[in-house]
C-alpha positions, 0 to 999 in steps of 0.5 A, spaced: 577 514 775 577 521 774 583 524 770 587 529 773 587 537 772 580 536 768 574 539 771 567 536 769 561 540 771 555 536 774 550 537 769 555 535 763 554 529 760 558 525 754 552 526 749 553 534 750 560 533 746 566 536 749 567 539 756 570 545 752 564 546 747 559 545 753 562 551 757 564 555 751 571 555 751 577 554 746 582 548 747 588 553 747 585 558 752 587 565 752 592 564 746 586 564 742 582 570 744 583 573 737 583 567 733 576 570 729 581 575 726 586 569 724 591 571 730 594 566 735 598 568 741 605 565 740 612 565 744 616 569 739 624 569 740 628 575 737 633 571 731 638 577 732 639 584 735 635 590 734 634 597 736 627 599 738 625 606 735 621 608 740 626 608 746 632 607 742 634 601 746 638 595 744 634 589 745 639 582 745 638 576 741 634 571 744 629 575 748 622 572 748 615 576 747 608 574 747 607 575 739 601 575 735 602 570 729 598 571 723 599 569 716 599 574 711 601 571 704 605 565 701 611 565 697 610 559 692 607 554 697 611 557 703 607 561 708 609 568 710 608 569 717 607 576 721 609 577 728 607 583 732 609 584 739 610 590 744 617 592 746 618 590 754 621 597 755 616 602 752 609 601 748 612 601 741 609 595 737 615 591 733 613 587 727 617 582 724 616 578 717 619 571 715 622 571 708 622 564 705 626 567 699 632 569 703 631 564 708 631 569 714 627 574 718 626 582 716 624 587 721 618 591 718 616 596 723 618 599 730 625 597 730 631 596 726 636 591 725 643 591 728 647 590 722 652 584 723 654 581 716 657 574 715 663 574 711 666 567 708 673 569 708 673 571 716 667 567 719 667 560 716 675 559 717 676 557 709 682 559 706 680 563 699 686 562 694 687 568 690 693 566 686 690 561 681 697 558 679 698 556 687 692 552 687 694 549 681 700 547 683 697 544 690 693 540 686 698 537 681 705 537 685 704 532 691 711 534 694 709 541 694 703 540 697 706 536 703 711 542 704 705 547 704 701 542 709 707 542 714 708 549 713 701 550 715 701 546 721 707 550 723 703 556 723 697 553 726 701 551 732 704 558 733 697 561 732 694 556 737 692 559 744 697 558 750 691 554 753 691 549 747 698 548 747 699 547 754 693 542 753 697 538 748 704 538 752 700 535 757 697 530 753 704 528 750 707 528 756 702 523 760 701 518 755 704 513 759 702 515 767 705 509 770 712 511 767 711 519 769 709 517 776 715 512 777 720 518 775 717 523 779 717 518 785 724 516 784 726 524 784 722 525 790 726 520 794 732 522 792 731 529 794 728 526 801 734 523 802 739 529 801 734 533 805 735 528 811 743 528 810 743 535 811 739 535 817 743 530 820 749 534 819 746 540 822 743 536 828 750 533 829 754 540 829 748 543 834 749 537 839 757 537 838 757 545 840 751 545 844 747 550 840 740 552 841 739 555 834 737 552 827 743 552 822 742 553 815 745 549 810 751 551 806 751 553 799 756 554 794 756 562 795 757 561 802 763 557 801 766 562 796 765 568 800 768 564 806 774 563 802 775 570 800 776 572 807 783 573 809 786 575 816 792 579 817 798 574 818 801 578 824 794 579 827 792 572 827 799 570 830 798 575 836 790 572 837 793 565 837 798 567 842 793 570 846 788 564 846 794 560 848 796 564 854 788 564 856 787 557 855 794 555 859 793 560 865 790 558 871 782 559 873 784 562 880 790 567 877 789 574 876 795 575 872 792 573 864 799 576 861 803 571 857 808 567 861 814 564 860 814 558 855 816 552 860 815 545 860 809 545 864 805 551 860 807 547 854 804 540 857 798 544 859 797 547 852 797 540 849 792 537 854 787 543 852 788 542 845 787 534 845 781 535 850 777 541 849 772 540 843 773 547 841 780 547 840 779 541 835 780 545 828 785 543 823 788 551 823 789 551 830 792 545 831 797 547 825 799 553 828 799 551 835 804 545 833 808 550 829 809 555 836 810 549 840 816 547 835 819 554 835 818 556 842 825 556 847 826 550 851 825 550 858 831 551 863 832 544 866 835 542 872 839 536 872 842 533 879 849 530 878 852 524 882 857 526 888 864 523 888 865 517 891 870 518 897 872 517 904 872 525 906 865 526 903 863 520 907 866 523 914 863 530 912 856 531 910 856 536 904 850 538 901 849 536 893 851 541 888 846 543 883 848 546 876 843 549 871 845 547 864 841 548 858 840 541 855 837 541 848 831 536 847 831 533 854 824 532 857 826 528 863 830 529 870 835 524 871 837 522 878 843 518 881 843 512 884 846 515 890 840 520 891 835 514 892 839 510 897 840 516 901 833 518 901 
């Protein structure tokens, strides 16, 4: 079976050696075009930020080039390599060597390195003790070392980022997800029951007064403001008197002025207070009762019996009536004779 990605010329035979040798080509291809000069083309990545001296442009760390790799010397048994490449922004050649002694790269020509030096006290996060006595006390005194550790933990938690603090708080609160979920569901159920109760009260009030608007729930502020409202006593009495007069007046009468307080008017008013749902308020009932108790009584007509005599039988007479004010009377008394005559 013929292998893939390989070409065998028709006149090639295994006795003639490898295919690359037969066609006169290096196995590395175009990368080895300068191999006779000791140069191999490799893919080189910048180990740090540099400034190109040809175009004065900044080239960031990690940019890759096709560089010419060449051996230029040795440091003991370690080879020193030279990498030579062209800037991609201009035609400036940049040359970088390895430094086995200091374990780093050195820019030789064509560019300059951007200085970003590393300092142990800032970059590695290790605290350097300048006070020898403090260091000695931490090593010898276990209680002082414990207190110092607690203080360091407090300072570290205070300087932690807000996101880290939120993550730690979330981890501490949700160690037991079942308990937290149970607590949340219980609170949601209680809130739902409270909302349903308020909505039922609002619907009941709307149905009672035939309201077609949405009723908001009462708040403590609404209750406080309602208690602060106070009407003048005389004006309120006058308003209640006019309401009673309108309620007791006939629908077909053009006279809406308040009439004399009679037994008929009082009965009509009491009936309206009992039957009309808009007159069911406790304040209206109290004021109406007080007004009814203090109102003057009606002039009642009481028929007196005729004297039982013969003369009266011979001569028919018209029954006499007298008008008297009877305190506390509520019914009209009739005599037996009147019933027999009728």
